[in-house]
C-alpha positions, 0 to 999 in steps of 0.5 A: 618611211616604210610602214610595212617593213617596220611592221614586218620586223616588229611582228617577227620580234613579237612572234619570237617572244610568244606575243600576238603579232596584232600588238605591233599594229596596235602600238604603231596605230597608237604612236600615229594617233590613228586606229588599227584599221586606219593602218590599211589606208595608205593615203591616211597613213602617208598624210599622218606620217608627213604631219610629223616634223621628224619621222625618226621620232615615230620609229623611236617611240614605236620601237621603245614601246615594242621593247616594253611589250616584248618584256611582257608589259601589258599592251593596255599600259603601253597605250594607256587605254583598255576597252570595256563594253562601250567605254574606253578606260584609262589604265596604267601601273597600279590598276588591274586591266579590265577583263572582257570576262566581266562583261556578262556580269554587267549584263545580268546586273543591268537586266536586274536594274531595269526590272526595278522601278525608280532609282537603284543604288549600286555599290561596286566593291574593289572598283579598280579602274571603275569598269563595272561601276562606270558601265552600269552608271552609263548604261543604266542612267537611273542607277546611283553608283558608289565605287569603293577602292582602297588602293591609292594607285587604283583610285588615281585611275578610277577618278580619271575615268569617273571624270570622263565618263560619269561624274555622278559616280561617287568615289569612296576611298577605303577598306570594304570592311569599314566604308559606308557605315549605315548605308543600305543599297539595292545591288552590290557588285564585287570583283575581289582579289581571288587568285590563290597566293601560290597560283602561277600567272602569265608574265604580263599579269604577275610581273606588272599588274598590282598583286593587291588586286589579284591575290586573295590569300592562301586559298584565294577565298580569304578576301572574297569572304571579306567582300561577302561580309561587307555586301551582307552589311550593305545590302537591303533585304532582297538586294542582289549581290554579284561576285566574280571568282575563279572557275574552281571557287563556285562551291566555296563562294556559295558556302560563304554566301549561304549564311545571309543569302538565298537564291544563290546561282552560279553563272558562266563567263563568255567562254562557258566557264563558271566565273561569277555568282549571284545571290539575294540578301535574306 
């Protein structure tokens, strides 16, 4: 079995489709059950391949996945995992793939939590795969995290990830408008659907990821406004909200927050774009 020839052919096909050639290595490593870096260890690869009763199965599985990637199905759906900070989360159809742009938001929340003595209650609204909730729960052990999600498809993945990474995270299935009546918390984090309905998105996203987790209404602000109202209800006075949004929505988000919040601040993501806002409940 010629690994180099297989990768050369696969990379050529990906390149013709405008997809990163690196995905060929990631997919083959996934099929072999090794890391991408291990593909450069010829002895390890040879031993791994020889463990298969029929090497034709490797090529069959690999090229089947490659065809799906060429059709722009997200790489993370094909491998079944998505990295986020120190975690490897299970993902698949029905749940949004975690974005690295959200990692700085988690950093800011962790800094805030570390400045609070004693247990800190955190509610993650629209938790999806659980990326934000689980990052906080695992990196701030004294936090008590509730993950709220209304999509049954996303809840499936959320519960799988909670079971693996932080069983103490409470999962609540329901709409942010009505969940957790009477509950008050110290921190609310939210990554609501915020993309305007008419926006053009990459094929990998619009063709496969759940639209319910992407689109926030005609202007994109309809659902973020609902999440802000929910956060206002759930937060203690002096509690913190952090909310992700597009780089064009900072002013609109601040306007929605102004009624019940103060100390409203816009923050940049990893590439310097204004992508999330923090605020203090009055």
